[in-house]
KELOVO-954834 format. One record per residue (C-alpha): x, y, z; residue number from 1; residue in one letter. Coordinates in pm, whole numbers, plus 50000, padded with zeros to 5 digits. Example, Ala and Ser with C-alpha at 12.3 -4.5 7.8 and 13.67 -1.06 7.14 Angstrom:
# residues 2
     x     y     z   k r
 51230 49550 50780   1 a
 51367 49894 50714   2 s
//
This chain:
# residues 466
     x     y     z   k r
 63083 59016 73821   1 m
 63021 59284 73560   2 k
 63397 59344 73531   3 k
 63454 58972 73476   4 l
 63184 58958 73207   5 s
 63335 59259 73033   6 l
 63677 59094 73043   7 l
 63533 58779 72886   8 v
 63374 58984 72608   9 v
 63700 59169 72539  10 v
 63893 58842 72527  11 v
 63637 58688 72294  12 l
 63645 58991 72067  13 m
 64023 58985 72060  14 a
 64019 58616 71984  15 s
 63769 58670 71705  16 a
 63987 58946 71566  17 g
 64288 58719 71575  18 l
 64097 58447 71392  19 v
 63993 58696 71125  20 r
 64350 58816 71087  21 a
 64474 58460 71048  22 e
 64202 58368 70800  23 s
 64275 58678 70591  24 s
 64628 58564 70527  25 r
 64662 58465 70164  26 p
 64696 58107 70055  27 n
 65000 58016 69848  28 v
 64999 57795 69539  29 l
 65366 57723 69474  30 f
 65409 57572 69127  31 i
 65749 57431 69038  32 a
 65829 57306 68687  33 v
 66131 57085 68628  34 d
 66377 57195 68356  35 d
 66154 57475 68227  36 l
 66341 57746 68041  37 r
 66175 58082 67967  38 p
 66084 57979 67614  39 e
 65716 58061 67645  40 l
 65478 58280 67450  41 a
 65451 58526 67740  42 c
 65829 58563 67721  43 y
 65803 58658 67356  44 g
 65852 58310 67209  45 k
 65536 58293 67003  46 q
 65616 57950 66856  47 h
 65543 57793 67196  48 i
 65186 57696 67281  49 h
 65160 57799 67648  50 s
 64814 57956 67694  51 p
 64778 57871 68065  52 s
 65111 58016 68173  53 i
 65041 58313 67945  54 d
 64709 58360 68126  55 r
 64888 58354 68461  56 l
 65131 58616 68330  57 a
 64838 58831 68215  58 a
 64700 58832 68570  59 s
 65035 58845 68750  60 g
 65383 58993 68726  61 v
 65634 58832 68491  62 l
 66003 58857 68578  63 f
 66207 58882 68262  64 e
 66543 58816 68424  65 r
 66517 58558 68700  66 a
 66800 58315 68770  67 y
 66854 57992 68959  68 c
 67137 57951 69208  69 m
 67263 57615 69076  70 v
 67155 57459 68743  71 p
 67083 57109 68872  72 t
 66765 56980 69038  73 c
 66852 56892 69397  74 g
 67092 57178 69459  75 a
 66869 57440 69299  76 s
 66566 57343 69505  77 r
 66764 57314 69827  78 a
 66902 57666 69784  79 s
 66561 57813 69704  80 l
 66384 57635 69990  81 m
 66646 57736 70247  82 t
 66703 58087 70114  83 g
 67081 58056 70131  84 i
 67347 58061 69862  85 r
 67530 57759 69730  86 p
 67901 57712 69800  87 a
 68170 57469 69692  88 r
 68070 57234 69972  89 n
 67698 57316 69991  90 r
 67419 57260 69739  91 f
 67644 57100 69482  92 v
 67485 56796 69323  93 t
 67171 56664 69160  94 y
 67106 56449 69470  95 q
 67137 56731 69727  96 t
 66933 56711 70047  97 w
 66860 57052 70201  98 a
 66848 56914 70553  99 e
 67190 56749 70514 100 k
 67369 57041 70346 101 d
 67208 57303 70570 102 a
 67123 57131 70900 103 p
 66919 57338 71141 104 g
 66805 57586 70878 105 i
 66432 57663 70878 106 t
 66309 57586 70528 107 t
 66040 57782 70344 108 l
 65771 57520 70400 109 n
 65866 57489 70769 110 t
 65841 57865 70818 111 q
 65486 57860 70683 112 f
 65398 57546 70879 113 h
 65513 57685 71214 114 t
 65328 58011 71149 115 n
 64983 57864 71111 116 g
 64973 57737 70753 117 y
 64865 57393 70636 118 f
 65158 57289 70417 119 t
 65130 57023 70149 120 r
 65381 56888 69896 121 s
 65268 56723 69573 122 l
 65511 56601 69309 123 g
 65861 56744 69306 124 k
 65910 57033 69548 125 a
 66233 56921 69710 126 f
 66434 56677 69500 127 h
 66379 56409 69765 128 h
 66016 56378 69882 129 p
 66119 56310 70243 130 t
 66357 56608 70264 131 d
 66244 56837 70551 132 n
 65946 56611 70619 133 a
 65860 56793 70942 134 k
 65785 57107 70744 135 g
 65483 56948 70577 136 w
 65149 56898 70751 137 s
 65112 56563 70575 138 e
 65367 56329 70417 139 p
 65481 56450 70076 140 a
 65289 56285 69792 141 w
 65405 56173 69450 142 r
 65225 55970 69183 143 p
 65284 55597 69223 144 k
 65274 55311 68974 145 d
 65250 55541 68673 146 v
 65458 55399 68387 147 p
 65717 55618 68220 148 w
 65625 55488 67875 149 y
 65287 55399 67727 150 r
 65403 55251 67399 151 r
 65466 54883 67463 152 s
 65788 54872 67262 153 e
 65928 55166 67459 154 n
 65823 55020 67794 155 a
 65986 54688 67704 156 k
 66309 54855 67596 157 l
 66315 55063 67914 158 h
 66269 54753 68128 159 e
 66549 54572 67946 160 q
 66787 54864 67986 161 r
 66701 54912 68352 162 q
 66818 54556 68415 163 k
 67155 54656 68268 164 q
 67193 54945 68512 165 g
 66980 55205 68688 166 s
 67118 55488 68475 167 r
 67029 55332 68142 168 t
 66682 55410 68019 169 r
 66438 55377 67734 170 g
 66394 55627 67448 171 p
 66451 55998 67506 172 a
 66102 56079 67377 173 w
 65758 55930 67326 174 e
 65426 56043 67181 175 s
 65124 55824 67250 176 a
 64754 55871 67185 177 d
 64654 55870 67552 178 v
 64478 56095 67801 179 d
 64672 56341 68015 180 d
 64644 56119 68322 181 n
 64823 55833 68147 182 a
 65142 56008 68257 183 y
 65247 56130 68601 184 a
 65184 56502 68559 185 d
 64821 56444 68464 186 g
 64774 56234 68779 187 v
 64952 56504 68978 188 l
 64715 56771 68849 189 a
 64416 56559 68954 190 e
 64555 56522 69305 191 q
 64625 56894 69326 192 a
 64267 56971 69227 193 i
 64137 56730 69492 194 a
 64358 56894 69753 195 d
 64242 57242 69659 196 l
 63885 57128 69710 197 q
 63974 56981 70048 198 r
 64187 57272 70168 199 l
 63929 57531 70070 200 r
 63720 57441 70373 201 s
 64009 57415 70616 202 g
 64056 57638 70920 203 d
 64410 57734 70819 204 e
 64542 57911 70512 205 p
 64737 57673 70293 206 f
 65076 57655 70129 207 f
 65035 57403 69849 208 l
 65350 57311 69656 209 a
 65286 57137 69323 210 v
 65599 57026 69141 211 g
 65549 56911 68783 212 f
 65804 56669 68635 213 f
 65791 56766 68269 214 k
 65961 56892 68059 215 p
 66234 56689 68230 216 h
 66372 56401 68024 217 l
 66245 56175 67882 218 p
 66031 56397 67663 219 f
 65705 56208 67698 220 i
 65366 56367 67641 221 a
 65031 56273 67486 222 p
 65022 56292 67107 223 q
 64792 56595 67101 224 k
 65070 56812 67247 225 y
 65318 56695 66986 226 w
 65057 56784 66723 227 d
 65069 57149 66831 228 l
 65405 57181 66654 229 y
 65510 57131 66294 230 d
 65830 56931 66308 231 r
 65939 57066 65972 232 e
 65941 57416 66121 233 q
 66168 57321 66410 234 i
 66521 57448 66366 235 r
 66848 57362 66536 236 i
 66984 57672 66715 237 p
 67209 57902 66515 238 d
 67482 57872 66779 239 n
 67508 57494 66760 240 y
 67877 57531 66837 241 h
 68094 57634 67134 242 p
 68142 58008 67186 243 p
 68454 58162 67040 244 k
 68740 58139 67294 245 d
 68521 57966 67552 246 a
 68704 57781 67834 247 p
 68702 57406 67784 248 a
 68546 57352 68127 249 e
 68243 57557 68028 250 s
 68133 57288 67780 251 i
 68012 56950 67902 252 h
 67928 56623 67729 253 s
 67551 56632 67802 254 s
 67586 56320 68014 255 g
 67227 56326 68139 256 e
 67104 56274 67785 257 l
 67347 55990 67711 258 r
 67158 55750 67937 259 a
 66869 55722 67692 260 y
 66832 55468 67415 261 a
 66914 55598 67069 262 g
 67152 55867 67195 263 i
 67521 55813 67107 264 p
 67756 55762 67401 265 a
 67966 56058 67288 266 k
 67983 56316 67014 267 g
 67703 56519 66858 268 p
 67355 56383 66799 269 v
 67225 56376 66443 270 s
 67021 56667 66312 271 d
 66715 56444 66303 272 e
 66764 56347 66667 273 t
 66818 56711 66762 274 a
 66487 56809 66601 275 r
 66308 56521 66775 276 n
 66450 56632 67109 277 l
 66344 56993 67057 278 i
 66001 56881 66938 279 h
 65963 56658 67243 280 g
 66068 56936 67478 281 y
 65812 57172 67327 282 y
 65539 56906 67354 283 a
 65619 56851 67721 284 c
 65609 57225 67791 285 v
 65259 57240 67642 286 s
 65152 56929 67835 287 y
 65260 57080 68166 288 t
 65107 57412 68067 289 d
 64771 57237 68029 290 a
 64801 57089 68379 291 q
 64880 57431 68524 292 i
 64569 57558 68348 293 g
 64359 57298 68527 294 r
 64486 57425 68863 295 l
 64416 57787 68773 296 l
 64067 57694 68658 297 d
 64000 57519 68987 298 e
 64122 57819 69187 299 l
 63869 58029 68998 300 d
 63590 57775 69035 301 r
 63647 57748 69410 302 l
 63663 58131 69438 303 k
 64011 58108 69588 304 l
 64195 58313 69328 305 a
 64143 58651 69495 306 d
 64312 58541 69816 307 n
 64586 58316 69683 308 t
 64942 58404 69592 309 v
 65035 58199 69286 310 v
 65402 58150 69208 311 v
 65523 57961 68901 312 m
 65896 57899 68871 313 w
 66140 57676 68690 314 g
 66415 57514 68895 315 d
 66679 57601 68631 316 h
 66714 57653 68259 317 g
 66777 57395 67989 318 w
 66992 57378 67678 319 n
 66843 57271 67346 320 l
 67166 57239 67153 321 g
 67304 57587 67219 322 e
 67687 57571 67224 323 h
 67650 57193 67152 324 t
 67493 57154 67500 325 l
 67187 56954 67599 326 w
 67036 56950 67950 327 c
 67153 57205 68209 328 k
 67477 57190 68414 329 h
 67656 57498 68285 330 s
 67717 57862 68373 331 c
 67568 57988 68048 332 y
 67253 58200 68038 333 e
 67055 57910 67893 334 t
 67122 57700 68203 335 s
 67087 57978 68461 336 m
 66780 58173 68345 337 q
 66435 58061 68457 338 i
 66075 58170 68410 339 p
 65918 58331 68715 340 l
 65564 58465 68744 341 i
 65402 58588 69066 342 v
 65035 58673 69106 343 r
 64944 58829 69439 344 a
 64626 58986 69581 345 p
 64615 59362 69538 346 g
 64883 59375 69268 347 i
 64778 59458 68913 348 d
 64842 59185 68659 349 g
 64984 59195 68311 350 g
 65304 59365 68424 351 q
 65669 59281 68363 352 k
 65978 59348 68567 353 r
 66333 59356 68433 354 s
 66503 59350 68773 355 g
 66757 59074 68831 356 l
 66600 58809 69056 357 i
 66778 58524 69235 358 e
 66568 58227 69344 359 t
 66681 58278 69706 360 i
 66468 58596 69688 361 d
 66148 58391 69678 362 l
 66162 58283 70043 363 y
 66165 58635 70195 364 p
 65919 58759 69933 365 t
 65658 58497 70021 366 l
 65707 58563 70390 367 c
 65640 58933 70332 368 e
 65336 58871 70112 369 l
 65191 58638 70376 370 a
 65277 58861 70670 371 g
 65520 58610 70823 372 l
 65847 58692 70999 373 p
 66164 58642 70796 374 k
 66426 58416 70955 375 p
 66763 58576 71022 376 d
 66953 58326 70806 377 h
 66802 58442 70476 378 l
 67051 58565 70216 379 q
 66795 58665 69955 380 g
 66602 58991 69937 381 q
 66225 59030 69928 382 s
 66105 59168 69596 383 f
 65756 59242 69727 384 a
 65823 59616 69684 385 t
 65938 59554 69326 386 l
 65615 59362 69264 387 l
 65420 59673 69355 388 r
 65649 59935 69207 389 d
 65851 59885 68886 390 p
 66071 60180 68983 391 n
 66165 60043 69324 392 a
 66535 60035 69410 393 d
 66667 59685 69346 394 w
 66982 59475 69327 395 k
 67217 59507 69032 396 t
 67348 59151 69006 397 a
 67248 58785 69031 398 a
 67509 58523 69111 399 v
 67512 58145 69084 400 g
 67747 57856 69035 401 r
 67796 57511 68892 402 f
 68081 57267 68944 403 g
 68402 57467 68965 404 n
 68248 57778 68810 405 g
 68103 58087 68978 406 d
 67898 58323 68763 407 t
 67749 58671 68791 408 i
 67482 58832 68575 409 r
 67455 59210 68566 410 t
 67245 59435 68348 411 d
 67482 59409 68054 412 g
 67716 59117 68117 413 f
 67758 58757 68227 414 r
 68097 58684 68379 415 f
 68218 58344 68500 416 t
 68539 58233 68661 417 e
 68659 57875 68703 418 y
 68889 57759 68982 419 r
 69059 57429 69059 420 d
 69013 57230 69378 421 g
 69261 57451 69562 422 k
 69085 57771 69462 423 g
 69333 57873 69196 424 k
 69183 58062 68902 425 l
 69201 57855 68583 426 t
 68991 58049 68331 427 s
 68734 58322 68278 428 r
 68458 58401 68034 429 m
 68277 58728 67975 430 l
 67977 58783 67748 431 y
 67846 59125 67653 432 d
 67467 59094 67651 433 h
 67423 59433 67489 434 k
 67571 59297 67166 435 t
 67584 58919 67218 436 d
 67273 58789 67391 437 h
 67348 58438 67264 438 g
 67685 58438 67442 439 e
 67877 58341 67131 440 n
 68207 58521 67188 441 a
 68407 58523 67510 442 n
 68553 58875 67543 443 v
 68725 58834 67881 444 a
 69069 58885 67724 445 a
 68964 59190 67525 446 a
 68763 59352 67807 447 e
 69006 59306 68096 448 k
 68887 59606 68295 449 a
 68525 59491 68285 450 t
 68626 59136 68373 451 a
 68830 59258 68670 452 a
 68543 59474 68795 453 e
 68295 59188 68771 454 l
 68540 58946 68934 455 a
 68562 59178 69234 456 e
 68184 59212 69252 457 q
 68137 58837 69220 458 l
 68387 58774 69498 459 g
 68206 59008 69736 460 k
 67863 58862 69665 461 l
 67951 58495 69685 462 k
 68223 58517 69950 463 g
 68581 58442 69854 464 r
 68599 58131 70068 465 n
 68293 57967 69918 466 n
//
């Protein structure tokens, strides 16, 4: 009888230990921002009002050179959430579904869900809210019945144009004297705060994905965020022209922008329109920054900050007129580079890392930080060691692709090669970032040895048959 009692005590103690181990796992607040380029004060762009993201950077680790896998929404998110690289027949389009392009792959949210985490999706995590639905503890949530436009004339125009076709829309920007929750991201922040309050008392650690929609087009934000910027000080980029000797296929027509009222169907926009677009983008960045600040404040208020990994990432870059381009959808640095900040328990904040990060590295990194096993299919590399040690050995290249182009970024260069539908090489471009950070002169013809070396490296990393 005594032996049985002792066995019961041991089992109970072991169970209690297991519960403590599970409860000590960190929570994860996974903040995605649509179309956010690294034009933020914490990235050295002091003209941008981004105090909340700057505060996160001051308490976390900022990655100066992080890159998406595909510069379009659906494909980028699918690649990140599966941890596998894009290919010519996988993760290609804006409308990509991860579960259709990579059937049977355990997604990031599913890995956390099956390992004891309460997983919740708010806003835009995957491009489609029902993608990988089984990986969420509750159905994915997005704001409903929130109008795009708050100015009556803009709402009316949008409604009229929608009747003409689903891809025709109202104005490309709007400023209205309204509260933050008049638009979807303000409502999203309120829901995220409510969920943090609810999840704080749960028995499981949580993985809360919050995907903000702005600064995605249309550039709509409350007037107070527009007022943070002096329109007269806004300048069109110096390289408002294609790069010298750039391949024709590297330049697109900015089709995403053309759907909006007031934007010409083809050709350049006027200088006035360009300034309005840039102003609107900046306003939306500051609007989303304020919503991120509300989440960080609530983490502090609920005393969750010390045991929560916070990740803020952009799904791809965005062009604001560079090389005549608007939107994303290119293999240039402006489309591929993203902001990435990670704050994790036990890691000193206010640090920066210059290592080249690919977004497929996030999946294994979060698994390691949370003490979860890493699935065998992962093609990224955990940068948890790099988080802790700036001198840690790390990869020397980041690759990505868009359309018929495959691109590689190394410490000093960006190299891209374009191929036709049969895989035949059609053109190349090489930019020397030591002397030409703006990528204004294609030197592939002049630097043939470097181009050949990078082509070989790119082929090995992406797989020649991809």
